[in-house]
C-alpha positions as CSV (number, residue, x, y, z in Angstrom):
1,M,0.0,-0.2,0.0
2,L,1.0,3.6,-0.3
3,P,2.6,5.2,2.6
4,G,0.3,7.7,4.3
5,N,-1.3,10.7,2.4
6,E,1.7,11.2,0.0
7,K,1.2,11.8,-3.7
8,F,2.9,10.1,-6.2
9,R,3.7,10.4,-10.0
10,K,3.7,7.1,-12.3
11,I,6.0,6.2,-14.6
12,E,5.4,3.2,-17.0
13,R,8.2,0.8,-17.8
14,S,6.1,-1.9,-19.6
15,M,6.2,-4.1,-22.8
16,T,3.6,-6.7,-24.2
17,A,3.9,-10.3,-23.5
18,A,4.9,-10.9,-26.9
19,E,7.7,-8.2,-26.9
20,A,8.9,-9.4,-23.5
21,N,9.1,-13.3,-25.2
22,V,11.4,-11.8,-27.5
23,R,13.5,-9.8,-25.8
24,A,14.0,-12.1,-23.3
25,L,15.7,-14.6,-25.8
26,V,18.7,-12.3,-25.4
27,F,19.0,-14.0,-21.6
28,M,18.8,-17.6,-22.9
29,L,21.7,-17.6,-24.9
30,P,24.4,-16.8,-22.1
31,I,22.3,-18.9,-19.8
32,V,22.9,-22.0,-22.1
33,L,26.6,-21.1,-23.0
34,I,27.5,-20.8,-19.4
35,Y,25.8,-23.6,-17.7
36,V,26.6,-26.1,-20.5
37,T,30.3,-24.9,-20.7
38,T,30.7,-25.3,-16.9
39,Y,28.7,-28.8,-17.0
40,A,31.0,-30.1,-20.0
41,F,34.2,-28.9,-18.6
42,I,33.7,-30.5,-15.2
43,W,32.1,-33.9,-16.1
44,S,33.3,-33.9,-19.7
45,E,33.5,-37.8,-19.3
46,Q,29.8,-38.1,-19.2
47,F,29.8,-37.0,-23.0
48,S,32.2,-40.2,-24.2
49,A,30.0,-42.5,-26.5
50,E,30.2,-45.4,-24.3
51,N,28.4,-43.3,-21.2
52,L,25.9,-41.6,-24.0
53,R,24.8,-45.3,-24.9
54,E,24.5,-46.3,-21.5
55,L,22.5,-43.4,-20.8
56,I,20.0,-44.3,-23.4
57,Q,19.9,-48.0,-22.5
58,T,19.1,-47.0,-18.6
59,H,16.5,-44.4,-19.6
60,R,15.0,-46.0,-22.7
61,T,11.5,-46.0,-21.4
62,L,11.7,-42.6,-20.4
63,L,13.2,-41.1,-23.6
64,M,10.1,-43.1,-25.4
65,F,7.9,-41.2,-23.5
66,S,10.1,-37.7,-23.2
67,P,7.6,-35.5,-25.3
68,L,4.9,-36.4,-22.8
69,V,7.0,-36.0,-19.7
70,M,8.5,-32.7,-20.9
71,M,5.0,-31.3,-21.4
72,G,4.1,-32.5,-18.1
73,V,7.0,-30.9,-16.5
74,F,6.4,-27.7,-18.5
75,V,3.0,-27.5,-17.4
76,L,3.5,-28.3,-14.1
77,G,6.5,-26.0,-13.5
78,A,5.0,-23.2,-15.0
79,V,2.2,-23.4,-12.4
80,V,4.8,-23.6,-9.7
81,H,7.1,-20.8,-11.4
82,E,3.9,-18.4,-11.0
83,L,3.2,-19.8,-7.3
84,L,6.8,-18.6,-6.4
85,H,6.0,-15.3,-7.6
86,G,2.9,-14.7,-5.8
87,L,3.5,-16.5,-2.5
88,T,6.9,-14.4,-2.4
89,W,5.0,-11.2,-3.1
90,A,2.5,-12.0,-0.8
91,A,4.5,-12.3,2.2
92,F,5.6,-8.6,1.9
93,C,1.8,-7.7,1.0
94,E,-0.4,-6.1,3.7
95,N,-3.5,-8.2,2.5
96,G,-1.2,-11.2,2.0
97,L,-2.6,-13.6,-0.7
98,K,-5.5,-11.6,-1.4
99,S,-3.4,-8.9,-3.6
100,I,-2.0,-11.7,-5.8
101,Q,-3.9,-12.4,-9.0
102,Y,-2.9,-15.3,-11.4
103,G,-3.7,-15.8,-15.1
104,V,-2.9,-16.7,-19.1
105,Y,-1.9,-14.4,-21.6
106,W,-3.6,-16.8,-24.1
107,K,-2.7,-14.9,-27.1
108,V,1.2,-16.2,-26.5
109,L,0.4,-19.0,-24.0
110,T,2.0,-17.2,-21.0
111,P,1.1,-17.8,-17.7
112,Y,1.4,-14.6,-15.2
113,C,1.2,-13.3,-11.8
114,H,0.1,-10.2,-11.1
115,C,0.9,-8.3,-7.2
116,K,-2.0,-5.7,-6.9
117,E,0.0,-4.0,-3.9
118,V,2.7,-1.3,-4.3
119,L,6.1,-2.7,-3.3
120,P,9.3,-1.7,-2.2
121,L,12.0,-2.3,-4.7
122,K,13.7,-4.8,-2.8
123,H,10.7,-7.0,-2.2
124,Y,9.4,-6.6,-5.9
125,A,12.8,-7.6,-7.0
126,I,13.0,-10.9,-4.5
127,G,9.6,-12.0,-5.7
128,G,10.7,-11.7,-9.4
129,M,13.8,-13.5,-8.9
130,M,12.6,-16.3,-6.8
131,P,11.6,-18.9,-9.4
132,G,14.4,-18.5,-11.4
133,L,16.5,-18.9,-8.2
134,V,14.6,-22.2,-6.5
135,M,14.2,-23.9,-10.0
136,G,16.4,-22.9,-11.9
137,F,19.9,-21.9,-10.6
138,L,20.1,-23.9,-7.6
139,P,19.0,-27.1,-9.4
140,A,21.5,-26.3,-12.0
141,L,24.5,-25.7,-9.5
142,A,23.3,-28.9,-7.6
143,G,23.6,-31.0,-10.8
144,I,27.1,-29.2,-11.9
145,A,28.3,-30.1,-8.6
146,T,27.2,-33.7,-8.3
147,G,27.5,-34.8,-12.0
148,H,23.5,-35.4,-12.0
149,F,22.6,-34.8,-15.5
150,L,19.0,-34.9,-15.3
151,L,18.9,-32.3,-12.3
152,F,21.5,-30.3,-14.3
153,L,18.8,-30.1,-17.3
154,F,16.0,-29.5,-15.0
155,G,17.8,-26.6,-13.6
156,L,19.0,-25.5,-17.2
157,F,15.5,-25.6,-18.6
158,F,14.0,-23.5,-15.7
159,S,16.6,-20.8,-15.5
160,M,15.9,-20.5,-19.4
161,A,12.1,-20.5,-18.5
162,A,13.1,-17.3,-16.2
163,A,14.4,-15.2,-18.7
164,G,11.3,-13.3,-18.7
165,D,11.9,-12.5,-15.2
166,L,15.6,-11.5,-15.8
167,L,14.5,-9.1,-18.4
168,I,12.1,-7.3,-16.0
169,L,14.9,-7.4,-13.3
170,W,17.4,-5.9,-15.8
171,M,14.9,-3.1,-16.4
172,L,15.1,-2.1,-13.0
173,R,18.8,-1.8,-12.9
174,H,18.4,2.0,-12.9
175,Q,15.8,2.5,-10.2
176,H,16.6,3.8,-6.7
177,S,17.0,1.2,-3.8
178,T,14.1,3.7,-2.1
179,D,11.9,3.4,-5.3
180,L,8.4,2.1,-5.0
181,I,7.1,-0.3,-7.5
182,Q,3.8,-1.1,-8.8
183,D,3.4,-4.5,-11.1
184,H,1.6,-3.6,-14.4
185,P,-1.7,-5.3,-14.4
186,D,-1.9,-5.7,-18.2
187,K,1.4,-5.8,-19.4
188,I,4.9,-7.5,-18.4
189,G,6.6,-4.5,-16.6
190,Y,5.8,-2.1,-13.9
191,F,5.2,1.4,-12.7
192,V,7.8,3.5,-10.9
193,L,5.8,5.5,-7.9
194,I,8.0,8.7,-7.5
195,P,7.0,11.3,-4.5
196,V,5.5,14.6,-5.7
197,A,6.7,17.5,-3.7
198,P,3.5,19.2,-2.0
């Protein structure tokens, strides 16, 4: 909620879901390069012909149904991704979960989570980064550390899925730590609320 009776002017920083999907691609390439290069450097022996054959034989059944499995993981993962946004923002909201709205931009098949309350920049950013951290970076890091290829792939996939969130965080880089942020209700982005002198 807005503090006191102070007046603010809004500056919009937003784009359509279609624009955001295109711009988010810029963040995917570095993610893939850094993650895959690191994993391949540490666990290069896993990519020998013998190990790849063994992997295929061990997971033959899974590979046969991989399109269905991937679709299930994607759909369930998208739901969990948005829930993480909402639950994190709700923890900082005066009205908790009542201030969180979920939906889908059907034209581009993009799910979304909208926070109705105004939040300090830090809290808005924490909510924005949470899915990429919990579902992407940490599983990928664990996969790299242990050599668990499927865990690594899971983390890589959901790090890439968080590219849109990285785009928003990148857009926030010029804001001041004391700024108040209001999530945009209809587009990908936000409003910056700047106090107006009396």
